[in-house]
N, C-alpha and C positions, 0 to 999 in steps of 0.2 A: 615813532615818538622819539623825541630828543630828551635825553636825561642830562640835567644840568645841576651844577652846584654853584650856589650864589653866596657871596660874602658881604652882607650889608655892613658898611663902615660908618654910616651916619644915622641919626635918628629919623631923618626924612626918608632915606632908603628903606630902613626897617618899617616905618609906618606904611609906606606904599606896599611893601610885601605883605604886611598884616591885612591891609585893605583887600588885597587880591585874595588872600587866604580866607578871610571871613565873608567875603561877598557871596551871595547865594548863586552857586554855580558859575562864579566868576562873571556875574552879569554887570558889574560895575565897569564903566568905561575906563580904559580901553578893554575891549571884549577879547579875552584870551581863553583857550581851552587848556587849563592847567590841572595837574594832579600833584599836590604837595606830598612828598614822602617824608620830608622832615620840615615841619612848619617853622615860620619865623618866630624867634623867641627873644634874642638879645643882639645888640651890636657885636659883630665878630663871630656870632654863632652861625655855622654853615647852614644854608637852606638848600634842600634837595628837592627837585621837582621835575616833572615831565611836561613838555609842551608839544602840541600836535605839529606835524610838519607844515601844515597850512598856516598856523599862527607863528611858527618860529621866526621867519624873517622880520615881522613886525615886532615880536617880542624882543629879539636881539637888538633891534633899533632902539626900542624903549629902554633896554638895559644900558646901552651905550649913551643915550641921552641923559639918563639918570646917573651916569658914571658909576654903575654898580658892577663890581668885579664879579665875573662868572667864569666857569670852566665847563666845557662841553664834555661830559663823561662819556656819553655814547650818542651818536647821531642817528643810529638805528638800534632801538632798544631790543628788538627781537633777535637781531643778529648778535648783539652783545650778549644777550642771555644764552643763546646757543653756544657761543664760543668760550664763554668764561664760567658757565654754571653747569 
C-alpha cells in the first residue's frame, strides 16, 4: 500500500476527493481502492489516504491530471511501519 498526503487547493479538487470519500467502497468511476485516514474537509486541509499498488499508477495519473498536489509518504506501508514505529 502507498500512503499519500494530498493538498486540495481548489473547490473542484476538494469536491472530487469528497466524491471518492463518500462513494460506497469507492465504486464511483474511476474505480480506486482507497482508504482515507484523514478525510477531505476544506481547501488547504491535508488529506491522508492509502491506495493499493495495483491502483497507484492510475491514481497518480488522475492526481496529475487534476493538478492536485500530493506527497508519497510511504510507497510500502508495511516496511514503513516496521522501520518507523
